[in-house]
PDB file as gemmi writes it, atoms N, CA and C in Angstrom:
CRYST1    1.000    1.000    1.000  90.00  90.00  90.00 P 1                      
ATOM      1  N   MET A   1       9.291  -6.271 -12.137  1.00  0.00           N  
ATOM      2  CA  MET A   1       8.371  -7.135 -11.829  1.00  0.00           C  
ATOM      3  C   MET A   1       7.213  -6.387 -12.251  1.00  0.00           C  
ATOM      4  N   TRP A   2       6.900  -5.090 -11.680  1.00  0.00           N  
ATOM      5  CA  TRP A   2       5.811  -4.102 -12.139  1.00  0.00           C  
ATOM      6  C   TRP A   2       6.107  -2.985 -12.948  1.00  0.00           C  
ATOM      7  N   PRO A   3       6.287  -3.295 -14.111  1.00  0.00           N  
ATOM      8  CA  PRO A   3       6.810  -2.301 -15.378  1.00  0.00           C  
ATOM      9  C   PRO A   3       6.407  -0.823 -15.045  1.00  0.00           C  
ATOM     10  N   ASP A   4       5.049  -0.817 -14.852  1.00  0.00           N  
ATOM     11  CA  ASP A   4       4.487   0.801 -14.660  1.00  0.00           C  
ATOM     12  C   ASP A   4       4.615   1.333 -13.522  1.00  0.00           C  
ATOM     13  N   VAL A   5       5.130   0.778 -12.325  1.00  0.00           N  
ATOM     14  CA  VAL A   5       4.895   1.189 -11.086  1.00  0.00           C  
ATOM     15  C   VAL A   5       6.531   1.894 -10.664  1.00  0.00           C  
ATOM     16  N   GLU A   6       6.621   3.018 -10.347  1.00  0.00           N  
ATOM     17  CA  GLU A   6       7.399   4.051  -9.642  1.00  0.00           C  
ATOM     18  C   GLU A   6       7.428   3.872  -8.304  1.00  0.00           C  
ATOM     19  N   THR A   7       8.866   3.765  -7.675  1.00  0.00           N  
ATOM     20  CA  THR A   7       8.894   3.639  -6.388  1.00  0.00           C  
ATOM     21  C   THR A   7      10.021   4.755  -5.829  1.00  0.00           C  
ATOM     22  N   ASP A   8       9.843   4.908  -4.704  1.00  0.00           N  
ATOM     23  CA  ASP A   8      10.869   5.713  -3.719  1.00  0.00           C  
ATOM     24  C   ASP A   8      10.853   5.084  -2.285  1.00  0.00           C  
ATOM     25  N   SER A   9      12.116   5.557  -1.685  1.00  0.00           N  
ATOM     26  CA  SER A   9      12.164   4.901  -0.265  1.00  0.00           C  
ATOM     27  C   SER A   9      12.837   6.020   0.265  1.00  0.00           C  
ATOM     28  N   ALA A  10      12.169   5.962   1.458  1.00  0.00           N  
ATOM     29  CA  ALA A  10      12.850   7.293   2.636  1.00  0.00           C  
ATOM     30  C   ALA A  10      12.673   6.680   4.208  1.00  0.00           C  
ATOM     31  N   GLY A  11      13.056   7.243   5.107  1.00  0.00           N  
ATOM     32  CA  GLY A  11      12.849   6.921   6.333  1.00  0.00           C  
ATOM     33  C   GLY A  11      12.491   8.130   7.150  1.00  0.00           C  
ATOM     34  N   LEU A  12      11.749   7.783   8.402  1.00  0.00           N  
ATOM     35  CA  LEU A  12      11.354   8.736   9.250  1.00  0.00           C  
ATOM     36  C   LEU A  12      12.025   9.377  10.337  1.00  0.00           C  
ATOM     37  N   GLY A  13      13.232   8.604  10.627  1.00  0.00           N  
ATOM     38  CA  GLY A  13      14.069   8.904  11.841  1.00  0.00           C  
ATOM     39  C   GLY A  13      15.298   9.856  11.304  1.00  0.00           C  
ATOM     40  N   ASN A  14      15.882  10.379  12.372  1.00  0.00           N  
ATOM     41  CA  ASN A  14      17.070  11.482  12.167  1.00  0.00           C  
ATOM     42  C   ASN A  14      18.145  10.763  11.457  1.00  0.00           C  
ATOM     43  N   ASP A  15      18.454   9.280  11.864  1.00  0.00           N  
ATOM     44  CA  ASP A  15      19.352   8.500  11.155  1.00  0.00           C  
ATOM     45  C   ASP A  15      19.001   7.956   9.901  1.00  0.00           C  
ATOM     46  N   ALA A  16      17.899   8.183   9.351  1.00  0.00           N  
ATOM     47  CA  ALA A  16      17.528   7.766   7.926  1.00  0.00           C  
ATOM     48  C   ALA A  16      18.629   8.218   7.034  1.00  0.00           C  
ATOM     49  N   ASP A  17      19.279   7.522   6.003  1.00  0.00           N  
ATOM     50  CA  ASP A  17      20.026   7.893   4.792  1.00  0.00           C  
ATOM     51  C   ASP A  17      19.308   8.980   4.042  1.00  0.00           C  
ATOM     52  N   VAL A  18      17.771   8.918   3.603  1.00  0.00           N  
ATOM     53  CA  VAL A  18      17.001   9.699   2.995  1.00  0.00           C  
ATOM     54  C   VAL A  18      16.082   9.706   3.745  1.00  0.00           C  
ATOM     55  N   ARG A  19      15.933  10.986   4.306  1.00  0.00           N  
ATOM     56  CA  ARG A  19      14.687  11.410   4.998  1.00  0.00           C  
ATOM     57  C   ARG A  19      13.348  11.609   4.359  1.00  0.00           C  
ATOM     58  N   LEU A  20      12.414  11.503   4.734  1.00  0.00           N  
ATOM     59  CA  LEU A  20      10.895  11.355   4.309  1.00  0.00           C  
ATOM     60  C   LEU A  20      10.922  12.907   3.746  1.00  0.00           C  
ATOM     61  N   SER A  21      10.247  13.676   2.767  1.00  0.00           N  
ATOM     62  CA  SER A  21       9.986  14.766   2.530  1.00  0.00           C  
ATOM     63  C   SER A  21       8.493  15.042   2.036  1.00  0.00           C  
ATOM     64  N   VAL A  22       8.116  16.165   2.082  1.00  0.00           N  
ATOM     65  CA  VAL A  22       6.748  16.718   1.652  1.00  0.00           C  
ATOM     66  C   VAL A  22       6.551  16.218   0.113  1.00  0.00           C  
ATOM     67  N   GLU A  23       7.441  16.616  -0.694  1.00  0.00           N  
ATOM     68  CA  GLU A  23       7.549  16.362  -2.079  1.00  0.00           C  
ATOM     69  C   GLU A  23       7.386  14.756  -2.562  1.00  0.00           C  
ATOM     70  N   GLN A  24       8.090  14.033  -1.679  1.00  0.00           N  
ATOM     71  CA  GLN A  24       7.770  12.501  -1.780  1.00  0.00           C  
ATOM     72  C   GLN A  24       6.384  12.299  -1.595  1.00  0.00           C  
ATOM     73  N   ILE A  25       5.778  12.742  -0.416  1.00  0.00           N  
ATOM     74  CA  ILE A  25       4.270  12.266  -0.029  1.00  0.00           C  
ATOM     75  C   ILE A  25       3.443  13.223  -1.112  1.00  0.00           C  
ATOM     76  N   GLU A  26       3.611  14.044  -1.398  1.00  0.00           N  
ATOM     77  CA  GLU A  26       2.809  14.576  -2.569  1.00  0.00           C  
ATOM     78  C   GLU A  26       2.871  13.806  -4.053  1.00  0.00           C  
ATOM     79  N   TRP A  27       3.955  13.289  -4.316  1.00  0.00           N  
ATOM     80  CA  TRP A  27       4.534  12.521  -5.589  1.00  0.00           C  
ATOM     81  C   TRP A  27       3.524  11.085  -5.445  1.00  0.00           C  
ATOM     82  N   ALA A  28       3.548  10.471  -4.248  1.00  0.00           N  
ATOM     83  CA  ALA A  28       2.892   8.896  -3.951  1.00  0.00           C  
ATOM     84  C   ALA A  28       1.678   9.065  -3.932  1.00  0.00           C  
ATOM     85  N   THR A  29       1.326   8.075  -4.693  1.00  0.00           N  
ATOM     86  CA  THR A  29      -0.119   7.361  -5.128  1.00  0.00           C  
ATOM     87  C   THR A  29      -0.245   6.427  -3.768  1.00  0.00           C  
ATOM     88  N   LEU A  30       0.462   5.509  -3.222  1.00  0.00           N  
ATOM     89  CA  LEU A  30       0.395   4.898  -2.249  1.00  0.00           C  
ATOM     90  C   LEU A  30       1.788   5.093  -1.357  1.00  0.00           C  
ATOM     91  N   ILE A  31       1.436   5.044  -0.149  1.00  0.00           N  
ATOM     92  CA  ILE A  31       2.208   4.753   0.788  1.00  0.00           C  
ATOM     93  C   ILE A  31       2.432   3.608   1.588  1.00  0.00           C  
ATOM     94  N   PHE A  32       3.416   2.997   1.828  1.00  0.00           N  
ATOM     95  CA  PHE A  32       3.913   1.770   2.677  1.00  0.00           C  
ATOM     96  C   PHE A  32       4.621   2.192   3.406  1.00  0.00           C  
ATOM     97  N   VAL A  33       4.128   1.688   4.643  1.00  0.00           N  
ATOM     98  CA  VAL A  33       5.178   1.533   5.734  1.00  0.00           C  
ATOM     99  C   VAL A  33       5.019  -0.108   6.658  1.00  0.00           C  
ATOM    100  N   MET A  34       6.119  -0.074   7.313  1.00  0.00           N  
ATOM    101  CA  MET A  34       6.550  -1.663   7.531  1.00  0.00           C  
ATOM    102  C   MET A  34       5.854  -1.908   8.913  1.00  0.00           C  
ATOM    103  N   GLU A  35       5.758  -0.741   9.748  1.00  0.00           N  
ATOM    104  CA  GLU A  35       5.101  -1.063  11.275  1.00  0.00           C  
ATOM    105  C   GLU A  35       4.356  -0.195  11.324  1.00  0.00           C  
ATOM    106  N   LYS A  36       3.278  -0.276  12.261  1.00  0.00           N  
ATOM    107  CA  LYS A  36       2.325   0.564  12.882  1.00  0.00           C  
ATOM    108  C   LYS A  36       2.863   1.722  13.691  1.00  0.00           C  
ATOM    109  N   THR A  37       4.066   1.655  14.220  1.00  0.00           N  
ATOM    110  CA  THR A  37       4.741   2.669  14.651  1.00  0.00           C  
ATOM    111  C   THR A  37       5.263   3.663  13.664  1.00  0.00           C  
ATOM    112  N   HIS A  38       5.545   3.306  12.560  1.00  0.00           N  
ATOM    113  CA  HIS A  38       6.084   4.104  11.092  1.00  0.00           C  
ATOM    114  C   HIS A  38       4.817   4.791  10.870  1.00  0.00           C  
ATOM    115  N   ARG A  39       3.358   3.954  10.910  1.00  0.00           N  
ATOM    116  CA  ARG A  39       2.311   4.774  10.498  1.00  0.00           C  
ATOM    117  C   ARG A  39       1.956   5.932  11.397  1.00  0.00           C  
ATOM    118  N   ASN A  40       2.258   5.743  12.727  1.00  0.00           N  
ATOM    119  CA  ASN A  40       1.956   6.496  14.069  1.00  0.00           C  
ATOM    120  C   ASN A  40       3.034   7.939  13.718  1.00  0.00           C  
ATOM    121  N   LYS A  41       4.231   7.605  13.365  1.00  0.00           N  
ATOM    122  CA  LYS A  41       5.562   8.861  13.270  1.00  0.00           C  
ATOM    123  C   LYS A  41       5.034   9.560  12.091  1.00  0.00           C  
ATOM    124  N   LEU A  42       4.643   8.736  10.899  1.00  0.00           N  
ATOM    125  CA  LEU A  42       4.244   9.386   9.659  1.00  0.00           C  
ATOM    126  C   LEU A  42       3.124  10.460   9.938  1.00  0.00           C  
ATOM    127  N   ALA A  43       2.025  10.061  10.455  1.00  0.00           N  
ATOM    128  CA  ALA A  43       0.979  10.781  10.859  1.00  0.00           C  
ATOM    129  C   ALA A  43       1.169  11.869  11.515  1.00  0.00           C  
ATOM    130  N   LYS A  44       2.090  11.750  12.602  1.00  0.00           N  
ATOM    131  CA  LYS A  44       2.468  12.906  13.434  1.00  0.00           C  
ATOM    132  C   LYS A  44       3.525  13.849  12.772  1.00  0.00           C  
ATOM    133  N   GLN A  45       4.335  13.514  11.934  1.00  0.00           N  
ATOM    134  CA  GLN A  45       5.306  14.506  11.293  1.00  0.00           C  
ATOM    135  C   GLN A  45       4.534  15.031   9.969  1.00  0.00           C  
ATOM    136  N   PHE A  46       3.628  14.518   9.460  1.00  0.00           N  
ATOM    137  CA  PHE A  46       3.317  14.774   8.039  1.00  0.00           C  
ATOM    138  C   PHE A  46       1.607  15.078   8.059  1.00  0.00           C  
ATOM    139  N   LYS A  47       1.097  15.181   9.272  1.00  0.00           N  
ATOM    140  CA  LYS A  47      -0.440  14.862   8.955  1.00  0.00           C  
ATOM    141  C   LYS A  47      -1.228  15.798   8.231  1.00  0.00           C  
ATOM    142  N   THR A  48      -0.506  16.969   7.900  1.00  0.00           N  
ATOM    143  CA  THR A  48      -1.293  17.911   7.005  1.00  0.00           C  
ATOM    144  C   THR A  48      -1.106  17.802   5.533  1.00  0.00           C  
ATOM    145  N   HIS A  49      -0.301  16.806   5.274  1.00  0.00           N  
ATOM    146  CA  HIS A  49       0.049  16.454   3.793  1.00  0.00           C  
ATOM    147  C   HIS A  49      -0.392  15.051   3.533  1.00  0.00           C  
ATOM    148  N   LEU A  50      -0.918  14.612   4.553  1.00  0.00           N  
ATOM    149  CA  LEU A  50      -1.503  12.935   4.160  1.00  0.00           C  
ATOM    150  C   LEU A  50      -2.985  13.019   3.777  1.00  0.00           C  
ATOM    151  N   ASN A  51      -3.594  14.117   3.816  1.00  0.00           N  
ATOM    152  CA  ASN A  51      -5.190  14.196   3.340  1.00  0.00           C  
ATOM    153  C   ASN A  51      -5.036  13.569   1.780  1.00  0.00           C  
ATOM    154  N   GLY A  52      -6.091  12.697   1.527  1.00  0.00           N  
ATOM    155  CA  GLY A  52      -6.307  11.935   0.426  1.00  0.00           C  
ATOM    156  C   GLY A  52      -5.256  10.897   0.036  1.00  0.00           C  
ATOM    157  N   LYS A  53      -4.396  10.538   1.038  1.00  0.00           N  
ATOM    158  CA  LYS A  53      -3.115   9.614   0.717  1.00  0.00           C  
ATOM    159  C   LYS A  53      -3.599   8.221   1.035  1.00  0.00           C  
ATOM    160  N   ARG A  54      -3.352   7.372   0.711  1.00  0.00           N  
ATOM    161  CA  ARG A  54      -3.659   6.266   1.383  1.00  0.00           C  
ATOM    162  C   ARG A  54      -2.366   5.398   1.849  1.00  0.00           C  
ATOM    163  N   VAL A  55      -2.360   5.237   3.145  1.00  0.00           N  
ATOM    164  CA  VAL A  55      -1.181   4.612   3.775  1.00  0.00           C  
ATOM    165  C   VAL A  55      -1.665   3.581   4.265  1.00  0.00           C  
ATOM    166  N   ILE A  56      -0.510   2.431   3.837  1.00  0.00           N  
ATOM    167  CA  ILE A  56      -0.720   1.021   4.080  1.00  0.00           C  
ATOM    168  C   ILE A  56       0.234   0.517   5.356  1.00  0.00           C  
ATOM    169  N   CYS A  57       0.104  -0.288   5.955  1.00  0.00           N  
ATOM    170  CA  CYS A  57       0.838  -0.550   6.890  1.00  0.00           C  
ATOM    171  C   CYS A  57       0.935  -2.223   6.683  1.00  0.00           C  
ATOM    172  N   LEU A  58       2.222  -2.754   6.432  1.00  0.00           N  
ATOM    173  CA  LEU A  58       2.447  -4.164   6.085  1.00  0.00           C  
ATOM    174  C   LEU A  58       2.859  -4.960   7.029  1.00  0.00           C  
ATOM    175  N   ASP A  59       3.015  -4.589   8.299  1.00  0.00           N  
ATOM    176  CA  ASP A  59       3.055  -5.501   9.459  1.00  0.00           C  
ATOM    177  C   ASP A  59       4.260  -6.310   9.250  1.00  0.00           C  
ATOM    178  N   ILE A  60       5.273  -5.684   8.775  1.00  0.00           N  
ATOM    179  CA  ILE A  60       6.596  -6.326   8.665  1.00  0.00           C  
ATOM    180  C   ILE A  60       7.535  -5.744   9.842  1.00  0.00           C  
ATOM    181  N   PRO A  61       8.018  -6.458  10.685  1.00  0.00           N  
ATOM    182  CA  PRO A  61       8.867  -5.946  11.717  1.00  0.00           C  
ATOM    183  C   PRO A  61      10.234  -5.230  11.066  1.00  0.00           C  
ATOM    184  N   ASP A  62      10.659  -3.994  11.103  1.00  0.00           N  
ATOM    185  CA  ASP A  62      11.730  -3.568  10.815  1.00  0.00           C  
ATOM    186  C   ASP A  62      12.926  -3.890  11.444  1.00  0.00           C  
ATOM    187  N   ASP A  63      13.235  -5.187  11.321  1.00  0.00           N  
ATOM    188  CA  ASP A  63      14.259  -5.921  11.525  1.00  0.00           C  
ATOM    189  C   ASP A  63      15.413  -6.223  10.699  1.00  0.00           C  
ATOM    190  N   TYR A  64      15.112  -6.242   9.689  1.00  0.00           N  
ATOM    191  CA  TYR A  64      15.718  -6.357   8.410  1.00  0.00           C  
ATOM    192  C   TYR A  64      17.058  -5.553   8.052  1.00  0.00           C  
ATOM    193  N   ASP A  65      17.958  -6.134   7.105  1.00  0.00           N  
ATOM    194  CA  ASP A  65      18.977  -5.211   6.593  1.00  0.00           C  
ATOM    195  C   ASP A  65      18.476  -4.772   5.481  1.00  0.00           C  
ATOM    196  N   TYR A  66      18.873  -3.633   4.684  1.00  0.00           N  
ATOM    197  CA  TYR A  66      18.462  -2.934   3.382  1.00  0.00           C  
ATOM    198  C   TYR A  66      19.152  -4.338   2.520  1.00  0.00           C  
ATOM    199  N   MET A  67      17.651  -4.616   1.577  1.00  0.00           N  
ATOM    200  CA  MET A  67      17.925  -5.375   0.414  1.00  0.00           C  
ATOM    201  C   MET A  67      18.146  -7.028   0.854  1.00  0.00           C  
ATOM    202  N   GLN A  68      18.006  -7.287   2.208  1.00  0.00           N  
ATOM    203  CA  GLN A  68      17.831  -8.761   2.910  1.00  0.00           C  
ATOM    204  C   GLN A  68      16.914  -9.298   1.925  1.00  0.00           C  
ATOM    205  N   PRO A  69      17.644 -10.378   1.396  1.00  0.00           N  
ATOM    206  CA  PRO A  69      16.574 -11.291   0.533  1.00  0.00           C  
ATOM    207  C   PRO A  69      15.228 -11.925   1.133  1.00  0.00           C  
ATOM    208  N   GLU A  70      15.281 -11.960   2.453  1.00  0.00           N  
ATOM    209  CA  GLU A  70      13.941 -12.508   2.851  1.00  0.00           C  
ATOM    210  C   GLU A  70      13.021 -11.215   3.213  1.00  0.00           C  
ATOM    211  N   LEU A  71      13.210 -10.094   3.537  1.00  0.00           N  
ATOM    212  CA  LEU A  71      12.874  -8.959   3.231  1.00  0.00           C  
ATOM    213  C   LEU A  71      12.593  -8.554   1.823  1.00  0.00           C  
ATOM    214  N   VAL A  72      13.140  -8.834   1.020  1.00  0.00           N  
ATOM    215  CA  VAL A  72      12.570  -8.255  -0.186  1.00  0.00           C  
ATOM    216  C   VAL A  72      11.621  -9.437  -0.644  1.00  0.00           C  
ATOM    217  N   ARG A  73      11.742 -10.555  -0.459  1.00  0.00           N  
ATOM    218  CA  ARG A  73      10.579 -11.495  -0.783  1.00  0.00           C  
ATOM    219  C   ARG A  73       9.229 -10.912   0.263  1.00  0.00           C  
ATOM    220  N   LEU A  74       9.387 -10.819   1.163  1.00  0.00           N  
ATOM    221  CA  LEU A  74       7.846 -10.298   2.139  1.00  0.00           C  
ATOM    222  C   LEU A  74       7.411  -9.167   1.492  1.00  0.00           C  
ATOM    223  N   LEU A  75       8.372  -8.456   1.244  1.00  0.00           N  
ATOM    224  CA  LEU A  75       7.745  -6.999   0.273  1.00  0.00           C  
ATOM    225  C   LEU A  75       7.088  -7.408  -1.260  1.00  0.00           C  
ATOM    226  N   GLU A  76       7.621  -8.050  -1.771  1.00  0.00           N  
ATOM    227  CA  GLU A  76       7.136  -8.531  -2.732  1.00  0.00           C  
ATOM    228  C   GLU A  76       5.790  -9.197  -2.662  1.00  0.00           C  
ATOM    229  N   ASN A  77       5.461 -10.006  -1.712  1.00  0.00           N  
ATOM    230  CA  ASN A  77       4.286 -10.954  -1.445  1.00  0.00           C  
ATOM    231  C   ASN A  77       3.115  -9.933  -1.080  1.00  0.00           C  
ATOM    232  N   LYS A  78       3.776  -8.967  -0.075  1.00  0.00           N  
ATOM    233  CA  LYS A  78       2.740  -8.090   0.656  1.00  0.00           C  
ATOM    234  C   LYS A  78       2.424  -7.152   0.051  1.00  0.00           C  
ATOM    235  N   VAL A  79       3.180  -6.137  -1.120  1.00  0.00           N  
ATOM    236  CA  VAL A  79       2.919  -5.308  -1.620  1.00  0.00           C  
ATOM    237  C   VAL A  79       2.212  -5.517  -2.938  1.00  0.00           C  
ATOM    238  N   GLY A  80       2.784  -6.678  -3.475  1.00  0.00           N  
ATOM    239  CA  GLY A  80       1.978  -7.173  -4.579  1.00  0.00           C  
ATOM    240  C   GLY A  80       0.446  -7.010  -5.133  1.00  0.00           C  
ATOM    241  N   GLY A  81      -0.345  -7.077  -4.071  1.00  0.00           N  
ATOM    242  CA  GLY A  81      -1.276  -7.467  -4.053  1.00  0.00           C  
ATOM    243  C   GLY A  81      -2.093  -5.930  -4.101  1.00  0.00           C  
ATOM    244  N   PHE A  82      -1.534  -4.862  -3.967  1.00  0.00           N  
ATOM    245  CA  PHE A  82      -1.844  -3.515  -4.095  1.00  0.00           C  
ATOM    246  C   PHE A  82      -1.334  -2.946  -5.281  1.00  0.00           C  
ATOM    247  N   LEU A  83      -0.883  -3.780  -6.164  1.00  0.00           N  
ATOM    248  CA  LEU A  83      -0.321  -3.168  -7.312  1.00  0.00           C  
ATOM    249  C   LEU A  83      -1.032  -3.721  -8.616  1.00  0.00           C  
ATOM    250  N   ARG A  84      -1.774  -4.852  -8.241  1.00  0.00           N  
ATOM    251  CA  ARG A  84      -2.147  -5.216  -9.342  1.00  0.00           C  
ATOM    252  C   ARG A  84      -3.454  -4.741  -9.795  1.00  0.00           C  
TER     253      ARG A  84                                                      
END                                                                             
């Protein structure tokens, strides 16, 4: 959908399959979170590494399964405006 865009995914919780790392934050141009609580956790855990980074809250409840079609559509619609 966006041929020149590289993405990565990680979580903030101890139970995340892939935990967010400082390296991922340093690599990122934009950082998207689904909920305000995610933005708060991100700021608490990685405050010193977020300087100059744009963090965007999509206001999508974190109630979806991984790659659930409804979630994918929501993400495409909400994220797309930031990638054009």
